C-alpha positions, 0 to 999 in steps of 0.5 A: 248179829247185831252190827258193831259200832265204829267205837266197837270196832276199834275196840275190837282191833285193839284187842286184836293188836294187843294179842298180836303184840304178846304174840298170841297167834291162836287167839288173834287168828280166831279173831281176825276173820270175825273183825273182817266180816263185821266191816266192808272188807275196804282196802283199810280192812285188808291191809290192817288184816294182812299187817296184822297176819304178817306180824305173826308170821302167817305170810300166806294169810297176809297174801290172801286177805289182800284178795287181789289175785284175779285182779293183780296180773292187769294192773298197770297204772296204778291208783292210791289204793293198788299202790297201797296193796302192791307195796304190802304184797312186795313186803310180802313176797320179800320176806318169801326171797322173791327179792327181784320181784319185790324190788320190781313191785316197789320201784313201780309204786308212786314215790308218795305212797312209798314216802308215806309207808316208808317203814315197809319200803325201807325194810325191802330196801335193807334187806336186799342190801340197797343202802343208800335207798334203805337209809333214805328212806328208814330215816324218813320212817323213823320221823313218821314213828319216832317211837318205834325203836326197831325202825331205829335198828334198821336204819342203824344197819342200813348205816352199817351197810353204807359204811361197808360200801365205803361212806362212813356211817359207823359213828352215827349208827353206833350213836343210834344203837347205844342210846337205845340201849341206855333207854333200856338199862333195867328193862327186860327187853328185846330192844336192848338185845338186839341194839347190843348185837347190831353194836357188835357187828358194827365192832366186828365188821370194823376189826375191833374185836375186843369191843365186839366180845363186850357188846356180845356178852352184853347181849347175852346177858339179855338173850332170854328176851329173843325167844326163839326167833330170827333176832336170836339166830343173827346173834348167834351169826355174830357169835360165829363171826366173832369165833371165825375172826378169832380163829376159834374153830370149837367156839364157832362150831357150837355157835353155828349149831345154835344159829343154823336151825333159827336161820335156815327157814323154809320158803323164806329169804335165803340170805338169813342162812347164807349170811351165816355160812360166809362166816364159815367160809372166812374160817376155811379161808383163814385156815388155807388163804390160797383156796375159795372156800365152798361157801363163798363159791356157793354165795356167789353163784346162788340166785338172788342178791346175796353176792352184793354183800359177800363182795363188801363182806370180804373186803371189810374183812381183808379177804381177796374177792374171786368171781364165780361165774358160769360159762364165759362170765355168765350165769346160769339163770340170767343167760338168755342165751342158753338153750337150756330146757327149764328142767335143766335150768331147775336141776342146775340151780339145785345143784348149785344151792347144795343142802340149803336148797332154793325157796319156791318163790326165789326158783320162780322169779329166776326161771321167769325173771320178767313176768312180776305180775304173773306172781300168782301163777308161778306155783302151777307153773313150777309144779309143771317144770318140776314134773318134767325134770323128775320126768326127763332127767330123772331128778330127785327133787324134794320139795316140801315147806316151799323149799326145793333141794336136790336130793342126789345131784345129777353127776352132769348137773354138778359138772354144768355149774362148776365154776369158771368152767363153760359147760359146753366146753366141758361136754365137748372135751369129754365127747371128744374123749370118748370119740377117741376111745372108740365109744359110739355116742348116741343121744341115749348114752349122753343123757345116761352119762350126764343127766341131761334132756334129750334136747340138750343131748342132741345139741352135744352131739351136733 
């Protein structure tokens, strides 16, 4: 096959870019390997191919094409090329829900590389609620790419988050979005729809429901431009928020039914759907202010960054905040002191997550929190740990499309993660009660009664 000239390769790349922009995935996926084969698989080429795959929502291919699986674990002092590859990897695994790992990898990238590729870094920071750093990084990104409308929307959202933290940047956020709306007048544009949606969220978080209604109305006029995307799901999420604040159960339920299938995506960042159920919790709270909604307890206990945002949201909504902890102010997943076997941690975490489950990469980084550079070994290690949980605890764990869920939670597991309880105290109190009733406690009885491993049962008896 005749080797393509540089001009021909640029023309081929432009053709692929057109397919990606139009969402023509089949055509782009067929051409990307050919484009790579015609070059020297340089770092530049691999990054370009990875970015095309990312935009096509082919995250696994985007990681695979980077070609760093074998060498990644050995990286210490990053070269310029390694820094760029690591930044792209952080961006990809962040989409998979490995938030802590993505932030750790981003932090290790030299500042000059982050500054040069600030759009990628800004998205990671914003999606993990690191608002001050996100604002600074996205300001740089909008200077580098002034015609990128969606970067400007991300900056407006970061300014929204900064305002929730206590700074007042509402006007600046609104100004960016209103300008984008006006620029798209008369056009069938997803930019305009997402701008209206974000303006509605600003109004909702400020408590201006009349303005929120007007913004949501403008969003719905252009809703066809959003397709079946996460942006559409976010639009329905803010419609849920509006109805929750109005106390309108029927309107909320109708919007929730449309939002949930768009935001609950297996093997992707769970904050997409935990942000949605926050508003269902608010509706429950408005109906019974003295009770802690189960949705809020789930978000606070769920492993990852979601609880950070919930504190600010509850503050903005005037709802009281109640810390949800395990044991003596500790959390199951970051307590090195708990002598729990790996299977028990898995079952406990999945019991917390409920029907939403946990993406495999979020679960992995929770189980091995200091092993970010072992990322490419996580899958096999998790397979072994889940096998043990199924065998030792008889746990019915579903693992499908990268998402793990507990099909029928073990009674003991649910008690282990009950809010405000100390797991060992719970066991001890009930063990004492059984002894008083004359029951003969053995390790087997404890295992059967509470659904724990032999190791935990032995500790309870000691």
